[in-house]
N, C-alpha and C positions, 0 to 999 in steps of 0.2 A: 354769920350763922352757919353752923354745920348741919346740912340737910341729909336725911337718910339717903344713901346712894347705893345703887346696884351697878356693877361694871360688867360689860360684855366685850369680848375680844373676837373680831371677825377677820376673815380673809376671803379673797375671791378665788374660787376654783377655776372659773372660766373668764374669758375677757368680758369686760363690762363696758358697753357703749353708752356710758352715762354722761351724756352731754350736759355741760354747765350753761352759763349765760351765752357762750359762743360755742355751740355743739360741734361746729365744723373745725374748731381749733383746740378745744380742751374737753376734758372729762373730769368729773369730780363726784365725790360723795357729799350730799347735802342733807342737813337735818330735815328740811322740808320734805325731801324724798322719803327718808326713813319714816318720818311721822305719817306720811300718806300711806305707806305700805302697812304700817302697824295699825292704822285705823281700819284698813280693809281686813286684816287678819282678825281683829277684834269683832268685826261684823260677821265674818265667816265662822268664827269659833263660838260666838254667843249671839246668834241671830235673834233679832227682835228685842234685845236688851239695851240697845243704844249705848253699849259699853264704851265705844270710841268717843262719844260725846261726854260720858261721865268722867273719863280720864283726861281727854285732851281739850275738853271745853266745847262750847257751841255758841252760835249767835242765831237766834230765831226771831222772825218778825222784822218789821221795818219801822223807822221813825220812832215815835214815842212808845210804840207797842213792842219794840225790840227787847228781847230778854237774852242776856249774856250770862254764860257760865265760864269762868276762867279755867285754864288747864291746871291739873293737880300735880303735873310733873314738868321738869325741865330736862330736855334732851341736849346733850353736849358731846361733841367730838373732842378727843384728847388733842388732836392736831389736824390741820387741814389735810384732806386726801385729794390730790389733784394730779392730772397728767396732761402733758402737751403732746403726747404721741397721737398721731392721727393716721387712720388707715381706711382705705376703701376695699372693695372685694379683691381687687388684684393685689394690692399691697399686703392684705391679710393672708391670702392663700399662697402668695409667692409665685403665682402663675405668670405667663408671658403677657397676656392681655385679657380683656373681658371675656372673649369667647372661650379661652382656655380656662379661665377662672370658673366659668359656669359649669365646667366638668367636675369641679370639686364637689363632693357630697354636701359640704356645709353651705354651698351656695343656695341650696333649697331653703335654708333657714335665713340666709343673709341677703335675700333678694334686694332689699332697698339700698344696700351698699354698693351695688354695681355702678350707680351713677353719682355717688356722693362719698366724700370722706367725712368721717366723724371721729371725735376724740374718744380714746379708749383707755381704760384702766386694765393693763395686762397683769395677770397673776404674778405675785412676787411680794417680797418684803415691803416694797415701796407703797403698795396699795393695801396692806393690812391696816386695820383701824380699831380703835377702842371707843365704844359708845358708853357714856355715863347717863344713868337715869336717876335724877335727883327728885325726891318727893317733898313737896311743900308741906309744912306742918298744917294740919287741918283736922277739925273734929270729924268731918266726913271721912277723911282718909283713915282715921283711927277706928271708925265704926265699920265701914264697908270693906276695908282691907282689899283694895283693888290690885295690890301688888302682884298677886299670883296670876290674875287674869292677864295683866300686861306682860308678866313673865312668860306666860304661855304663848302670847302673840309674838314675843321676841324669839321664843323657841321655834315657833312655826316659821318665822322669817328665816332663821338660820338653817333649819332642816329642809324646808320646802321652797323658800323664796329666792327670787332673782330681782335685780334692778337694772334699769336702762332699756335701750332699744333692743328688741327681740328678746325681752325678758321671759316671754311665754315659751320661748324655744331654747332655753338652756343657757343663754348668755347672761352674765352678771350673777352667776350662782354664788350666793353668800354661803359661808360655812363658819362654824365655830372654830377658831384658830386651833390647829393641832388635833382636832377630833378625828378619830378613825374607828369606825365600827368593826369589831372583830368578825361579826357574822350577821346573818339576817335576823336572828332572834333578838340581838341587841337593838337593831334598827326598829323592829316591831315594838319592842318595849318602849323605846324612845317616843314612838308615835301614839302611845296609849291615850293621850289626852284629846285626840282628834274626835270630832263628832262624826257620825256615819254619813254625813253629807260631804265629807272630804275623803275621797277614795285614792289610794296610793298603790301603784304597782312597781315592783322592782324587775326591770328587764334583765334578760339573760345576757351574759358577757361581761368580762372584766378587761380593763384597758390600762395600758401603761401611761397614757397621757390624755389630757382633756380633749385634744383635737380628734383623736380616734373615737372617744366616747361621743362627742357631738356628731361626728360623721355617722356613727352607727344609729344614733337617735334620728338623724335626718333620713337615713334610709328606711328606718322603721316607719316613720310617719308618712313618707312618700309612698311606701308600698300600699298604704290604705287610701291615699287620696288620688292616685293617678287614675284618670278617667278615660284615657285612650291608650290602646296597646302600642301606639307609636313611642310612648315614653316609658314602657315597662309593663310588668304584670299588673293587671287591674283587679279590682274587686267588683262584684255585682252592684253594690251600692254606688260606687264611683262611676261606673258605666251608666247606671240609671241617671245620675245627676247630669252627666255629659249629654245624654240623649234628651232629657227633659228640657234642657236649656237650648238645644240645637234649633236655630230658627228654621232649618230645612225640614224638621220633623213636625208632624202634626201635634198640636197642643192637646193635652188631655185634661178634662175637668177633674179627674181624680189623681192628678200627678202628685208625687211625693218627692222630697229631696232629703239628703242625709249629711252631706259635707258641710253644710252651713252651720251645723251644730258645733263645728270645730273652730268657728271664728269667721269674721268678715272684716274688711272687704274681700269679696271673692269675685274675680273677673274671669270670664271664660272667652277664649278667642277661637273662632272657627274660620279656617282658611280653606277656600276653594278657588283654586286658580288665582285670579287677580282680585277676587272678592274676599274681604275680611269682615267678619261680624264679631262684635264684642258685646257680651251679655253681662250686665252689672246686676248684682243682687241687692235687694233692700228688704227690710222688715219694718213693721209698724210698732213703734214704742212710744208710750205716753201720748198717743194721738197723732204722732208725726212719723213719717217714713224716714229711715236712716239706713245707710249702707255700712254703719259701724257697729261692731259687736266684738268685744275683746274675747279671745279664746278662753274658755273655761278649762281647757286641757293644757297643762303646763309640763314642760320638760325641765328636769333638775339633775345636775351632776353632783354626785356625792363621793365621799371617800370611804372605802370599806376594804379591810385587809390589805392596806397599802396600794390599792388599785382604784381606778375611777369606775364608778357604776352609774347607771342611768335610772332615775325614777320618772314615772309618769304620774302626774297628779291631776285628778279631776275634781274641780270645785263645782259640785252639783248645784249649789245654791246660786250660781251665776248662769246656769243653763237657760237658754230660751226654751219655753215649754213645748212639749209635743203638741202639734196642731197649729203652731205659729204659722201664719201665712207669709210665704216668701214671694216677693215680686221679682220676676226675671225680666229686666227692662231691655227690650229690643222692639223691633217692629214685626208683628204686633206684640204688645206686652202680654205676658202670661203669668199665672201664679201657681204655686205648689204648696203642699203642706209639709212642715218639718217633722221628721222623725229621728229617733235617737239610735236606730239599729246599728249604724256603723260605729258610733261612739261606744255603745255597749260592747260591741264585738272587740274593739281595741282594748277596752278595759278588762275584758274577760279572758283574752288570749295573749296579746302582746307577742313577744318572741317565745321560743320554746322555753319551758320551765320558768316562766315568770311567776312571781309570788305575790300574794295579797299581803299587804303589810298593815292594813287597818281593818276596821269593822266593815262588813259587807255594806254596800250602798243600798238604799231603798230601791224597790222596783220602780 
């Protein structure tokens, strides 16, 4: 049976730490991974419509009460995309040892790789891939025409999405093969389908290679998050977070924090002579406390004018609400209220001459 088919050609602009069954030995592109990302983009683009379930199916309930809906599409890769290249932080940066590698700007984004090697898909022809989307014949498909909505999700994945470890920080940046925006206006036009809950900034600076683009992105983010002058120029919000969590300082019943909106886990270490205190942050979600919260702020490397550029993408639909209580676990435990001031500052200013490429976000 010949099924209606849409074909998409992708490439990786940045290294993808996309671990397979043995992430320490191989990396690969898997249909399950792509489907998961497309489900999330459908939820982000069409909140409340359950479009991911309408297209990819669902299973609700248990036992005799279970109700299943099958997928309306079949996703296929033209050929397997795998790599047996493995690298840790030292191998990736080409530095002498771990201490030297930590001086590399990218180490701020690749902190987990200092102690482990992982399979990586390096940019190049060997990691390009073709995704085929085949639509099953169905009366529902003919009536509701979900092709355009899934097409928008695939477009969002290619323009703004990454896959693999450190995907929120620019690694595994997917891209439509061969695409090159001539200017900012073309990029802005390509993003016209985004809702105003997805905010995009184009940072200043053009780079000849992806490593320099990622290094610039790491410096940009670090400049907002550094909470101690020992490690660079600070922001008032980051200094506030450092002081609020400091066990040596008096706890405040009206304390607020900002950096937690950028993702957790967030651990802070305070060294005083031979004494070291570590403060772990948690928040309450669905009735339980967790120290996990995927960052809603994403870094994306794109191609424009033959150069590498950096996008900052804020998925406001994934943000912890203002007023969320953050628990700072130490002795004694203290709490603070989450605010978005630092996040809004990052999305309003960025580097010099940053540009808004989507509709303004809601207040």
